[in-house]
C-alpha positions in Angstrom: 23.6 97.1 86.9 21.6 95.4 84.2 22.2 96.5 80.6 19.8 99.2 79.4 17.8 99.0 76.3 20.2 99.5 73.3 17.8 102.0 71.8 18.1 104.2 74.9 21.9 104.2 75.4 22.8 106.9 72.8 20.0 109.1 74.1 21.1 108.7 77.7 24.7 109.5 76.9 23.7 112.5 74.9 21.5 113.8 77.8 24.3 113.2 80.4 27.0 114.9 78.2 24.8 117.9 77.5 23.9 118.2 81.2 27.6 118.0 82.2 28.6 120.6 79.6 25.9 123.0 80.9 27.2 122.5 84.5 30.8 123.1 83.5 29.9 126.3 81.6 28.1 127.6 84.7 30.9 126.6 87.1 33.9 128.0 85.1 33.0 131.2 83.2 35.5 132.7 80.7 37.9 135.5 82.3 37.2 139.2 81.5 39.6 141.2 79.2 42.3 143.2 81.1 41.7 147.0 80.9 44.6 149.5 79.9 46.0 151.3 83.0 45.6 155.1 83.4 48.6 157.5 83.4 48.5 157.8 87.2 48.3 154.0 87.5 51.2 153.7 85.2 53.3 156.2 87.1 52.4 154.5 90.3 53.5 151.2 89.0 56.8 152.7 88.0 57.4 154.2 91.4 56.5 151.2 93.3 59.7 149.3 92.8 61.7 152.1 94.3 59.7 152.1 97.5 60.0 148.4 97.8 63.6 148.4 97.4 64.1 151.3 100.0 62.5 149.6 102.9 63.0 145.9 102.2 60.1 145.0 104.6 56.8 146.1 103.0 55.6 144.0 99.9 52.7 144.8 97.7 49.7 142.3 97.9 48.7 141.0 94.5 45.1 139.9 93.6 44.8 136.1 93.5 44.3 134.5 90.1 40.8 133.4 89.1 42.3 130.0 88.7 43.5 129.7 92.2 41.7 128.3 95.3 38.3 129.4 94.4 38.6 127.9 90.9 38.8 124.3 92.1 35.5 124.3 94.1 33.1 124.8 91.2 34.7 121.9 89.3 34.1 119.5 92.2 30.5 120.6 92.5 30.1 120.0 88.8 31.5 116.5 89.0 29.2 115.5 91.9 26.1 117.0 90.3 27.0 115.3 87.0 27.2 111.8 88.5 24.1 112.2 90.7 22.1 113.6 87.9 23.1 110.9 85.5 22.3 108.1 88.0 18.9 109.6 88.8 18.1 110.0 85.1 19.0 106.3 84.5 17.1 104.8 87.4 14.1 107.0 87.4 13.6 107.6 83.7 15.5 105.2 81.5 15.4 101.9 83.4 12.1 99.9 84.0 12.3 97.3 86.8 11.9 93.6 86.0 10.3 91.0 88.3 10.4 87.1 88.2 7.4 84.8 88.0 8.1 81.3 89.2 5.6 78.7 88.1 5.2 75.1 89.5 2.7 72.7 87.7 2.2 69.4 89.5 1.3 66.0 88.2 -2.2 65.6 86.8 -2.5 69.3 86.0 -2.6 70.8 82.5 -2.6 74.5 81.5 -0.5 77.6 81.0 1.9 79.0 81.8 4.1 75.9 82.0 6.4 75.2 84.9 9.5 77.4 85.0 10.9 80.8 85.7 10.4 83.9 83.6 11.2 87.6 83.9 8.6 90.2 83.1 8.6 94.0 83.2 6.9 95.8 86.0 3.2 96.1 85.4 2.9 93.2 82.9 -0.3 91.2 83.2 0.1 87.4 82.9 -2.9 85.2 82.1 -3.0 81.7 83.6 -5.5 78.8 83.3 -5.2 75.2 84.8 -7.5 72.1 84.8 -7.4 68.5 86.0 -6.3 65.6 83.8 -8.3 62.4 83.9 -7.9 60.4 87.1 -7.0 63.3 89.3 -9.0 65.4 91.8 -8.7 68.4 94.1 -7.1 71.0 91.8 -5.4 73.7 94.0 -3.9 76.9 92.5 -2.1 79.3 94.8 -0.4 82.6 94.2 2.4 83.3 96.8 0.9 80.6 99.0 -2.7 82.0 98.9 -5.5 80.0 97.1 -6.8 81.6 93.9 -9.1 80.6 91.1 -8.1 78.0 88.6 -7.9 80.7 86.0 -7.1 84.4 86.2 -4.3 86.9 85.9 -1.1 87.9 87.7 0.1 91.5 87.7 3.9 91.7 87.9 4.3 94.5 90.5 6.7 92.2 92.5 8.2 88.8 92.3 5.5 86.0 92.4 5.2 82.3 92.8 2.3 80.5 91.0 1.6 76.9 91.9 -1.0 74.4 90.5 -1.3 70.9 92.1 -3.7 68.0 92.0 -4.3 64.7 93.8 -4.2 61.3 92.1 -7.2 59.2 93.2 -7.8 55.5 92.9 -11.0 53.4 93.4 -11.5 50.8 96.0 -14.4 48.5 95.1 -15.8 46.7 98.1 -18.2 43.7 98.2 -19.3 42.7 101.7 -21.5 39.6 101.5 -24.5 38.6 103.5 -24.0 37.6 107.1 -20.6 39.4 107.1 -20.0 42.3 109.5 -17.4 45.0 109.4 -16.1 48.0 107.4 -16.0 49.3 104.8 -19.4 48.3 103.4 -20.2 47.4 99.8 -19.6 50.2 97.4 -17.0 52.1 95.4 -14.7 54.6 97.3 -12.2 57.2 95.9 -9.0 57.6 97.8 -5.9 59.7 97.2 -2.8 57.9 96.1 -0.7 56.7 99.1 -3.7 56.5 101.4 -3.8 53.4 103.7 -7.4 52.2 104.0 -8.2 50.1 107.0 -10.6 47.2 106.8 -11.9 44.6 109.3 -14.5 41.8 108.8 -16.0 39.0 110.8 -18.8 36.4 110.2 -22.1 37.3 111.9 -23.2 35.2 114.8 -24.0 31.7 113.8 -21.9 31.9 110.6 -18.3 30.9 109.7 -16.0 30.3 106.8 -15.2 33.9 106.0 -12.9 34.6 103.1 -11.4 38.1 102.5 -9.7 38.7 99.2 -7.8 41.7 97.9 -7.7 41.7 94.1 -8.8 38.0 94.3 -5.9 37.0 96.6 -6.6 35.8 100.1 -5.6 38.3 102.8 -6.2 38.4 106.6 -9.7 39.3 107.8 -8.4 42.7 109.0 -5.6 44.9 107.6 -5.0 47.9 105.3 -5.1 48.5 101.6 -2.4 50.8 100.2 -4.0 52.9 97.5 -1.3 52.7 94.9 -3.8 51.7 92.2 -7.4 50.6 91.8 -8.3 47.6 94.0 -11.1 45.2 94.8 -11.8 44.0 98.3 -14.3 41.2 98.9 -15.5 39.7 102.2 -17.7 36.6 101.6 -18.6 33.5 103.4 -17.5 30.4 101.6 -20.6 28.9 99.9 -22.7 29.8 96.9 -22.4 33.6 96.4 -24.9 35.6 94.4 -23.9 39.2 93.7 -26.5 41.6 92.3 -25.6 44.9 90.8 -27.3 47.6 88.8 -26.8 50.9 87.1 -28.1 53.1 88.6 -27.6 51.5 91.9 -30.3 51.3 94.6 -32.7 49.0 92.9 -34.9 46.8 95.1 -33.9 43.1 94.9 -36.6 40.4 94.8 -35.4 36.8 95.2 -38.0 34.3 93.9 -40.6 37.1 93.9 -40.0 38.0 97.5 -38.7 41.3 98.5 -35.3 40.7 100.1 -35.2 44.0 101.8 -31.9 44.7 100.0 -30.9 47.1 97.3 -28.1 46.9 94.7 -25.3 46.3 95.0 -25.5 43.3 97.4 -24.1 39.8 97.7 -26.2 36.8 99.0 -24.4 33.8 100.4 -26.0 30.3 100.5 -24.7 27.2 102.2 -25.8 25.0 99.4 -26.0 25.2 95.6 -29.1 27.3 94.6 -31.1 28.4 91.7 -32.8 31.8 92.2 -34.9 34.2 90.2 -33.7 37.8 90.7 -36.1 40.6 89.9 -34.9 44.3 90.1 -37.2 47.2 90.5 -36.0 50.7 90.3 -37.7 54.1 90.4 -40.5 55.2 88.1 -39.6 55.4 84.4 -37.3 52.4 84.4 -38.3 48.9 83.2 -38.2 46.0 85.7 -35.6 43.3 85.1 -35.5 39.7 86.0 -33.1 36.8 85.5 -32.8 33.2 86.7 -29.3 32.1 87.9 -27.8 28.9 89.4 -24.8 29.1 91.8 -22.7 26.1 93.0 -21.0 25.9 96.3 -17.7 27.8 96.2 -18.8 29.8 93.2 -19.7 33.5 92.8 -22.2 34.5 90.2 -23.1 38.1 89.4 -26.3 39.5 88.0 -25.6 42.9 86.6 -28.2 45.1 84.9 -28.2 48.6 83.3 -31.8 49.9 83.6 -33.5 51.3 80.5 -36.3 53.8 80.2 -39.9 52.6 79.9 -42.4 50.5 81.7 -42.1 46.7 82.1 -44.3 45.3 84.9 -45.4 41.7 84.8 -46.8 42.0 88.3 -45.0 38.9 89.4 -44.2 41.0 92.5 -46.5 43.7 94.0 -47.1 46.6 91.6 -44.6 49.3 92.0 -45.3 52.5 93.9 -45.4 54.3 90.6 -49.1 53.4 90.2 -51.7 55.9 91.4 -55.0 54.1 91.7 -58.0 56.4 92.2 -60.0 53.8 94.2 -56.9 52.6 96.1 -58.8 50.0 98.2 -60.1 48.3 95.0 -56.7 47.9 93.4 -54.0 45.4 94.3 -52.1 42.3 93.1 -53.5 38.9 92.8 -50.5 37.1 94.2 -50.1 35.1 91.0 -49.0 37.7 88.4 -51.8 40.2 87.8 -52.7 43.8 88.8 -56.3 43.6 89.8 -59.3 45.9 90.1 -62.1 44.4 92.3 -64.9 46.8 93.1 -68.1 48.5 92.1 -67.2 52.1 91.2 -70.2 54.1 90.0 -68.5 55.0 86.8 -64.9 54.5 85.8 -61.9 53.4 87.9 -58.4 54.3 86.9 -54.7 53.8 88.0 -52.2 56.2 86.4 -48.5 55.5 86.1 -46.7 58.5 87.6 -44.0 59.2 85.0 -44.3 61.1 81.7 -42.9 59.8 78.4 -42.5 62.3 75.7 -41.8 61.5 72.0 -42.6 58.3 70.3 -43.5 55.0 72.1 -45.4 51.8 72.0 -47.8 50.7 74.8 -48.8 47.0 75.2 -51.4 45.9 77.8 -53.0 42.5 78.4 -56.5 42.7 80.0 -59.1 40.2 81.2 -62.6 41.2 82.4 -63.5 38.3 84.6 -66.8 39.6 86.0 -69.1 42.6 85.7 -70.9 44.3 82.8 -69.8 42.8 79.5 -70.9 45.8 77.4 -68.6 48.1 79.3 -65.1 49.6 78.3 -61.9 47.9 79.3 -58.7 49.7 78.2 -56.3 52.4 78.9 -55.8 56.2 78.6 -53.0 58.2 77.1 -53.1 61.7 78.3 -51.4 64.9 79.5 -51.5 64.3 83.3 -52.2 61.9 86.2 -55.3 63.8 87.5 -58.1 61.5 86.3 -60.8 64.0 87.4 -59.5 66.5 84.9 -58.1 64.3 82.1 -57.3 65.4 78.6 -56.1 62.7 76.1 -57.3 59.5 74.4 -59.1 56.4 75.6 -58.5 53.1 73.8 -61.0 50.4 74.8 -63.0 47.3 73.9 -66.2 45.6 75.1 -66.0 42.0 76.2 -69.3 41.4 74.6 -70.3 41.7 71.8 -66.6 42.2 70.8 -66.5 45.9 69.8 -63.8 48.5 70.2 -63.7 52.3 70.1 -61.5 55.4 70.6 -62.5 58.6 72.4 -60.7 62.0 72.8 -61.4 63.6 76.2 -60.9 67.2 77.3 -61.1 68.0 81.0 -62.9 64.8 81.5 -63.7 63.4 85.0 -63.5 59.6 85.0 -65.0 59.4 88.4 -68.2 61.1 87.5 -68.1 60.5 83.7 -68.5 64.2 83.0 -66.7 66.5 80.7 -66.0 66.6 77.0 -65.7 63.3 75.1 -65.4 63.2 71.3 -65.5 59.8 69.5 -62.6 59.4 67.2 -63.7 55.9 66.3 -67.2 54.9 67.2 -67.9 51.4 68.5 -67.0 48.9 65.8 -67.2 45.1 65.8 -64.0 43.2 65.2 -63.3 39.5 64.9 -59.9 40.2 66.5 -61.5 40.6 69.9 -61.8 37.6 72.1 -65.4 38.1 73.3 -66.9 37.2 76.6 -65.9 37.3 80.2 -62.7 35.6 81.3 -60.9 36.2 78.0 -57.5 37.9 77.8 -57.1 40.5 75.1 -53.8 42.3 74.2 -54.2 46.0 73.4 -51.4 48.0 71.7 -51.0 51.6 70.6 -48.1 52.8 68.5 -47.5 56.5 68.8 -45.4 58.3 66.2 -45.6 62.1 66.6 -49.3 62.9 66.6 -50.2 59.6 64.8 -51.8 56.7 66.7 -52.4 53.2 65.5 -54.6 50.9 67.7 -54.2 47.2 67.7 -56.0 44.4 69.5 -54.4 40.9 69.6 -51.8 42.2 67.1 -54.4 43.2 64.5 -54.3 46.9 63.4 -57.8 48.3 63.7 -57.5 52.1 63.3 -55.0 54.8 62.6 -55.6 58.5 63.2 -53.7 61.8 63.5 -54.6 64.2 66.3 -52.4 66.8 67.9 -55.0 68.2 70.3 -53.3 66.7 73.4 -49.7 65.8 74.3 -50.1 62.2 75.4 -47.3 61.4 77.9 -49.1 59.6 80.7 -50.4 56.0 80.7 -53.4 55.1 82.9 -55.3 51.9 83.2 -59.0 52.6 82.8 -62.2 50.4 83.1 -65.9 51.0 83.5 -67.7 49.4 86.4 -71.1 51.2 86.4 -71.8 50.4 90.1 -71.7 46.7 89.4 -69.3 44.4 91.2 -66.5 44.0 88.7 -63.2 42.1 88.5 -60.6 43.1 85.9 -57.1 41.9 85.8 -54.1 43.4 84.0 -51.4 40.7 83.4 -48.7 43.1 82.2 -48.1 46.7 81.1 -45.2 47.6 78.8 -44.1 51.0 77.4 -41.2 51.0 75.0 -39.8 54.4 73.9 -38.7 54.6 70.3 -36.7 57.0 68.2 
């Protein structure tokens, strides 16, 4: 029997002693006082001896003492009741049962309570909370073998076992080159520690000289990788290897301005030394990236790029799908580095970039009106949406001849029909900064800081104004054709966000 609380021992002894005394008093009452005999009884008592002595056979029966046979039975009852009552009092009233909580915390898990064994009184509520350490996955918490949440409580109404375990994972980075077949393919894979990852590679038909390396050490073309740490696995044909990577992955890869049909990450293998221009094009809102690289036979070069927000299109490759031309048949690439409009729209023609840019930014566009009306706007629009039939924003433009520029604020303006509200912020003004005439490139730039706009042409600041009427987050190329056959080329479009 476990020791009772020291504060309760005197009370329990007192209760047991008092209870026993009461039982004893009930079981053994005090004898009654003896009454004085009457004269007849006294005389009878005197005569009795003579009768007894005369016969010699008949003896007087005396009354048994109160302390005889019947006196022992109440004492036995008292003892049994005393022991049973004391035990019941201890177990039912004085003693509160304890239970054990056994905690197991595995590698890669942090939290409370810590691993070990602890005793708690019945009804105690224990809080627990566990989480993964860096480099571990798959946190599993169980109570008595049943899965539970990563944090919660345990009520000690019985003995319990609380366990928290995790899985250590390692990364296998795979590069499978061009004209190589097999698995796994290029990418990064997470595997639990101790996993054996099978691999198998072979050259594609018509190719040879395959090299498979594990952590840059030659290994057989097929085998397993024991995931006891992070590993790199490469399967490349011997030659000039060009690896192209990006963050985020999935960028289209153009080699020498031709779509390769591949996306990052990918490795190209050439039989001879090469020099290649790599252009990467990701989703809307990211700038294009290009780099020229030379690779010798037996060498591996890597082009790696982390994309940044903005617009950077030089149109050395076909315009990205982010552009939304209104007269789609009239817009396309020239094949030599320009985005071209060639048509005869009755009013304006536009092509909006389908991504919003909030905050501050700088837009730079290089334009050349090669044919059409000279006294007609060439420029771009900064507005609140891509619907150019209901456009609200600001138009920055110039005339090829006689070399004038202007700025207009539009509200619900339809560029196709040239209807809607148009308010001149800067009326047509001549400027020597403009290269006048057809066939002349002019660079237009707008710096937006809050609701302030500064308009430049050929790096000359022409006008600054403040206007918070519209939230200008969309860029659209905009030109006026007026029903006349017109050819306008945009050599590049840049948008650089700023703090």
